C-alpha positions in Angstrom: -212.4 -95.6 -79.8 -211.2 -97.5 -76.7 -208.3 -99.6 -76.3 -208.6 -102.7 -74.3 -205.9 -103.7 -71.9 -204.9 -107.4 -71.9 -204.0 -108.0 -68.3 -201.2 -110.4 -67.7 -201.1 -112.5 -64.6 -197.5 -112.7 -63.9 -197.8 -115.3 -61.3 -199.3 -118.1 -63.6 -196.8 -120.7 -64.9 -197.8 -120.0 -68.4 -196.9 -116.3 -68.2 -193.7 -116.9 -66.5 -192.2 -118.1 -69.7 -192.6 -114.6 -71.3 -189.2 -113.1 -71.3 -189.1 -109.4 -70.3 -188.2 -108.5 -73.9 -191.6 -109.9 -75.1 -193.6 -108.2 -72.2 -191.9 -104.8 -73.2 -192.8 -105.5 -76.8 -196.6 -106.2 -75.5 -196.5 -103.1 -73.5 -195.1 -100.9 -76.6 -198.0 -102.3 -78.6 -200.6 -101.3 -76.2 -198.9 -97.7 -75.8 -198.9 -97.4 -79.8 -202.7 -98.3 -79.7 -203.2 -95.4 -77.2 -201.3 -93.2 -79.5 -203.0 -94.1 -82.7 -206.4 -93.7 -81.0 -205.4 -90.3 -79.5 -207.1 -90.9 -76.3 -207.8 -88.0 -74.1 -205.7 -87.5 -71.0 -208.3 -89.1 -68.6 -208.3 -92.5 -70.5 -204.5 -92.3 -70.8 -204.3 -92.0 -66.9 -206.3 -95.2 -66.4 -204.3 -96.9 -69.2 -201.0 -95.9 -67.7 -202.1 -96.7 -64.1 -202.9 -100.3 -65.3 -199.5 -100.4 -67.4 -197.8 -99.3 -63.9 -199.1 -102.2 -62.0 -198.5 -104.7 -64.9 -195.2 -103.7 -65.8 -194.1 -102.1 -62.7 -190.4 -103.0 -63.2 -190.0 -102.0 -66.8 -187.9 -98.9 -67.3 -189.4 -98.5 -70.9 -192.9 -97.5 -69.3 -191.8 -93.8 -68.5 -190.3 -93.4 -72.0 -193.4 -94.6 -73.6 -195.6 -92.4 -71.6 -193.5 -89.4 -72.6 -193.7 -90.4 -76.3 -197.6 -90.5 -75.8 -197.6 -87.0 -74.2 -195.2 -85.7 -77.1 -197.5 -87.3 -79.8 -200.6 -86.0 -78.5 -199.0 -82.4 -79.0 -199.2 -81.2 -75.3 -197.9 -77.6 -75.2 -195.1 -79.0 -72.9 -193.9 -82.0 -71.1 -194.3 -80.0 -67.8 -198.2 -79.8 -68.7 -198.2 -83.5 -69.6 -196.9 -84.3 -66.3 -199.6 -82.6 -64.7 -202.2 -84.4 -66.8 -200.8 -87.8 -67.0 -200.6 -90.0 -64.0 -197.8 -92.2 -65.4 -195.2 -89.5 -65.6 -195.5 -88.9 -62.1 -193.8 -92.0 -61.0 
C-alpha cells in the first residue's frame, strides 16, 4: 500500500496562511501513514526526500524519521541511518 504525498506550494498566497504548527501537524500525519503502512526503506527514502524538500526548515522532520526507523524495528539506529536518506541530513 502506497502513501500519497500531498505537495504544498509554499509560495502560493493560500498556503502562506498555513501556520508552521499546521504544517508540522500535516507532516506528522504523513509520517504516521508511513509507519502504519510499514513501507520498505526504499519507499521511506523517497518519502523523506520529499518531506525534506517540503518541510526543509522544520526540526520535527528528523525526530519523525527516527520514529519511523524505531517503529519499523531496525536492529539499530545506526543501521537505519545507513538505510534511510532522511536521517543523513
